N, C-alpha and C positions, 0 to 999 in steps of 0.2 A: 410438496413439489415432486413430480414424477420425473425420474432421471431418464433421459433419452439415450438411445443407443450410440449416437454420435453427437459430440458437443464441442467441436473445435471452433476456433475463432472464425473460420470460414462461414459459419452460419450467421454471424451478426456484423462482422466488420465490413463486408461489401456494401451494405446500405449506407455507410458513412465514409467509405474510402476516399471519395473526391475531397470531402471536407477535412479528413484526416491529413491528406497531403498538403492542404492549405495550412493546417496546424504546423506541420513539419517546416514549411516555408517560413512561417512566423517565428518558429524557434530558431531557425538559422539566422533570420534577420536580427533576432535579439542579441546574438553574439557578434554581429558585425560592429567593429569598433576601430577607431584610429590607434587604439592601444594593442600592440601585437600580441601580448600575452592573453588577452581576453579572446582574441580570435583563435589562438592555439588551443586554449582550454576548451572553448566552445566546440571546436572541431573534434577534439578528443571525446567529449561527452556525447555529441550527436552520432559519432561513428559507433558508439557502444549501443545505440538503439534504445530499446525499452518497449514495454507492452503497450504504452499509451492507453491503458485501460480507462483511466479517469476521463480523458478527453473523449474517448469513444462513447462512454456512457452518457456524457453530457450531450453529445451530438445526437445520439439515438433518442434521448428523451425530448430534445428540441424537435426532432422530426416527428415523434409520436404526438407532440402537442401542436403540430402544424406550423411551427415557426419556419419562415422562409428567408430570413435576412442573413447577415454575416456576423452578427454579434455572438452567435454561438461559437464560431471559430475563434473569436477573440477571447471569450471566456474559457474555452477549452485550452487555449494556449496558456492562459493565466494559471489555471489549476495545475497544468503540467509544470510550469515554472516553480510554483510553490512546492509541488511534490519533489522536483529535482533539487531544490534548495535544501529540503529536509534530508535527502539522501547524502548530499555533499557534507552537511554538518554531521550527520550520523557517522559517516566514514571517519571523520576526525575523532569523534568521541570513542568509536569502537576500535580505532587504530587499524582500520581495514586496509588490506593491501590490494584487494581485488574487488571490482564492481562490474557486474555484467560480463564476467570473463576477461576483463581488461584491467590493467594497472589503475588503481584508484587515483584520483586527482591529488589527494594528500600525499601519497607515496611518490608521485612523479614530480609535483611542484612544491610540496611542503605544506605544513599546517597553516602558516601565516597567510599565504596566498589563497588557500582553500577556504578559509573563513571569509575572506573578502569576496570570493566568488559566490558563496552561499548568500551573503548579504546583498550582493549585486542582483542575484536572481529574485530574492524577496522584494527588493526595491523596484525592479523592473515589473514584477507582477502587479504590485500595488499601483505603480504609476500607470500601467495599462488599464487597470480597473478604474482609476480616476478619470482617465480619458473617456471611458465608456459612459460615465455620467450617472450610473444608477447607484444612489446612496444605499438602497436596501441591499443590493448585491455586495457592495463594498463593505458594508457592516457585517454581512454574513462571512465574507472572506477573511476580514480582520478577526472576527470572533473565532473562526475555525483555526486560523494560524496561531492565535493565542492558545487555544486548546492543545494544538499540536506541540507547541513549545512547552506548555505545562506538562504534557504527557512525557516529553523527553526528560524533563526534570524529575518527574515521579519515577521514571525508569532508572535514572541515575541514583536516586535515593534508595531504590530497592536492589540495586546491582550487587551481586554476590550473596544475596540472601537465599537460603535454601528452604525458608519457611514462608515463601510468598503465597498468599491466599488466592483463591479463585476470584474473589471480589476485587482484590488489588490488581490482579492480572488483567481482568476485563476492563477495569478503569483505565489502565495504561493503553490497552488496545483501542478502546473507544476514542481516546484522545489522540493517540499518535497516528492511527491508521483510518479508523472508520469515519471520523468526522469529515475528512476531506472527501471521501466517497459520497457521504450524505450531501455535502454542499454541491459537489459536481452534478449530482442528479436533480437537485432542487432548483438550481440556478435557472434552467429554462422556464420554470413556472413564472418567473419574474419578467420574462421576455414576451409573454402573451397574456391575453385576458383568460385566466384560468379560474375554475370554480374554487370556492373556499375549501381548504383541506387537501387540495392536490399537492401543494408545496410540501406539507408535512408528510404526506404519503410517499412522495418521491424521496424526501430526506430519509425516511424510514427504510425504504428500499435500498438506497445507497449505503446507509449506515450498517444495516444487517449484512449486506453483501461485503462491505469492508471488513467486518468482523470475520466472516467466513473466509475471505481472502487471507487474512492474517493467520487464521487457524491452519489453513492448508500450507501456508508458508512455514509454520512451525513444524508441521508433519514432514515437509520436504527436507527439512534440516536433518531428519533422521532416516528418510527413506530414499532420497535421491543421491546421485553421485556428485562429486565436486565439479566434474566436467559439465554435467547438465545444469547444475545450479549456477555456475559461474562464480562460486565462492566455496571455501572449504566446508565440508559437511560437519555437523555438530558445532558450528561456529558460535551459535547462540550461547550454549553453555560455557564454552571457552571464554566468551566475553562477559561471563558472569550473569547471564540472563536465564532465568527459569521460565520455560514456556509450558504450554498446556500439557503435553505428554508427561513431563516430569512432575508437574503439580498434581496430576491425577495418580501417578504411580507412587509418589513418596509416602502418602499415608499408609500404604500397604507394605512398603518396603521394610526389610530388616534393618537393624541398627548398622550392620556392616555395609549394607547397600546405601543407606542414607549418608554414611561417612564418605563413601566414594563420590556421591553427588556433591556434598558439601565441600569436599576438597577441591574438585575441579572448579566449582563456582567461585570459591574464595581465592584460589591460586591463579585463576584465569589461565590454566595450563592443563594439558594432558600428560605432564611429565611423569606423574606417579600412577596414572590411570590411562588405560587405552580406550578409545572410543567404542570398540565392540562391547566392553563391559557395561557402558551406559546404555547402549542399544539393547543389550540383553535384559536390563532391568525394566525398561519400558515395555518390551515385548512380553516379559514374564507376567506382568500385571495387566496385559491387554490395553495399555494406555493409548496406543496408536489408533486402534479401532474405536475406542471410546472418543478420542479427539475427533476422528473423522465423523462420527455420528453427531457430535455437537456441532460440527461445521455444517452438516446437512440440516440440522435444526435451524441454524441461522439463515441458511439458504431458503428454507421453507418460509421463514418469517419475511424474508425479502420478497419472495414470490407472492405471499399474501398481501403485501402492501401495494402490489400492482393491481389487485382486483378493484374494479370500479373505474380504472383509467381507460382511455380509448383503446379499443382493440385495433391493431394494425400490424403490418410486418415489423415495424420498429418495436412495438411492445413484445411481439414474439421473440425478437432478437434480444430484448432485455431478459426474457425468460431463459433463452439459450445461454446468455452470459452467466447465469447461475451455474449451469452445468459445466461451462468452460472453467469457471473458477474451481469448482469441486474436483474436476478431473485433470487439472493441469499438472505437469511434471516439472515445471521450473518457474 
């Protein structure tokens, strides 16, 4: 994939902006309830916004494949509900105080209610998928949701470990993040008569883009400010999670440097170590640039998966999306 000089969201979102607004309306409708608390939590979540990248990708693929109905809006809403449910549950597990620059739901309303809100979102998503009536897509969504849950469990099993391997790391990333990207991009192939192999190609595009997205997320934990990220910098390590930059740096690190990393991961605290010490280690061993290069490799794999699919402004937008993910700063 050749990187372009400008790669902002303005290059691909306008094509699906009208339908993305319909997705927002559907999300707002999801939280309308006779139960006051559901309305309040929903308003809080929606005001926090979000990239809506997964819905945008689904809508772009649907446009590329020539789909002209409204089911793409419905399924775009469904994948965003599933994604939001995972964020809600993640914040409980991570004891996160901030989400998208705002107080997290668990800190404002407590863990008990937050668990139920996550369950509500999952149930709403699957209920909506049942209404749409495609057993194939329902099975896909169910399978991906299961993989995401298993990925979360794997992540918890490995939490606090300073000897996490690359294979173990990418297994977690594939399940927790990339699978839903893959499903989002392949769903439109079930809405039209598409040639054999297109669904897999689209899943591969989304899956590899999802891995790339997570790798850049890992990098931003080291290179971006708390204000830009909307969460504390180096929060992954503080939560006991080893991500790619540290996994690449640790084999080269001295015993003293390894001890620093192990202490933070095990203690879930920077009490005895300062974040700049950790940053110095990953910079010393060029782990940030190595991580970015691996992210570029996954973006290239995603771009290759698009070859053979219909050329159109929407396909070009999907290519621009790769650059957007690589170059984003939050």
